[in-house]
C-alpha positions in Angstrom: 5.2 -1.0 4.2 1.1 -0.1 4.2 -0.2 1.5 7.2 -3.8 1.5 8.2 -5.5 3.3 10.8 -8.3 2.0 13.3 -10.6 4.9 14.1 -13.3 4.2 16.6 -16.4 6.5 16.9 -20.0 6.7 18.5 -21.6 5.5 15.1 -18.9 2.8 14.3 -15.4 1.9 13.4 -13.2 3.0 10.6 -10.5 1.6 8.9 -8.2 4.1 6.9 -5.3 3.0 4.7 -2.6 6.1 4.7 -0.6 6.9 1.8 2.7 8.9 1.4 3.0 9.1 5.3 6.5 8.3 4.8 7.4 11.2 2.7 5.9 13.8 5.4 6.7 11.9 8.5 9.9 14.1 8.9 8.4 17.1 9.1 5.6 17.7 11.5 4.2 21.0 9.9 3.5 19.1 6.9 2.0 16.4 8.8 -0.4 19.0 10.6 -1.3 20.6 7.0 -2.0 17.4 5.7 -4.7 16.7 8.1 -6.3 19.8 8.5 -6.8 20.5 4.9 -9.5 18.3 3.8 -8.3 18.1 0.0 -4.7 17.2 1.3 -6.0 14.6 4.0 -8.2 12.9 1.1 -5.1 12.6 -0.8 -3.1 11.1 2.3 -5.9 8.9 4.1 -8.5 7.1 2.2 -11.5 5.3 4.1 -11.0 1.4 3.7 -14.0 0.3 5.7 -16.6 1.4 8.1 -18.5 -0.7 10.2 -21.9 1.0 11.5 -22.9 -0.4 15.2 -26.4 -1.1 14.5 -27.8 -0.5 18.4 -26.8 1.6 20.7 -25.9 -1.0 23.2 -23.5 -2.5 20.5 -21.8 0.9 20.2 -21.4 1.2 24.1 -20.1 -2.3 24.6 -17.7 -1.7 21.5 -16.5 1.5 23.1 -16.1 0.0 26.5 -14.3 -2.7 25.1 -11.7 -0.4 23.4 -11.0 1.6 26.5 -10.4 -1.9 28.2 -8.1 -2.8 25.8 -10.3 -5.7 24.7 -10.7 -6.9 21.2 -14.2 -7.9 20.1 -15.0 -10.6 18.0 -16.6 -7.9 15.7 -13.6 -5.9 15.9 -11.5 -8.8 14.9 -13.8 -9.7 12.0 -13.8 -6.0 10.7 -9.6 -6.5 10.8 -9.5 -9.7 9.3 -11.9 -9.0 6.7 -10.3 -5.9 5.4 -6.4 -5.8 6.2 -4.3 -7.8 4.0 -3.5 -11.3 4.7 -0.8 -12.4 6.1 0.7 -15.7 5.5 1.3 -18.5 8.4 4.8 -18.0 9.6 5.4 -14.6 7.8 5.4 -11.2 8.9 3.1 -8.9 7.7 3.5 -6.5 5.5 1.7 -3.5 6.9 1.2 -1.9 10.4 -1.8 -0.8 12.1 -2.1 2.2 14.1 -4.5 2.6 17.3 -4.8 5.2 19.9 -5.5 2.6 22.7 -1.9 0.9 23.5 -3.9 -2.1 25.4 -6.2 -2.8 22.4 -2.8 -2.7 20.1 -1.2 -5.2 22.2 -4.5 -7.2 22.1 -4.6 -7.2 18.2 -0.8 -7.8 17.9 -1.3 -11.0 19.8 
């Protein structure tokens, strides 16, 4: 199953695709090493898309929405455009990791 990670920053939102996480997921030390060493990180995580915020006000609105657990139309578009399509009535063949549990619930709904 594919694993995608959503990362919101002050200048935009990034969607990463993680590879080989199952292989290192059982070993906390291996996970720590894979994300602190840039060469290893690049082998495990690939940037799928980056959505740059065009204005400071847009960035503020997006960050506030994330902290409040609200999925904006802009975030919905980014996810629908960059995540694999899910056929109606089928379960997705991927998972999406987010830091904010409220936002995760909104995305799942």
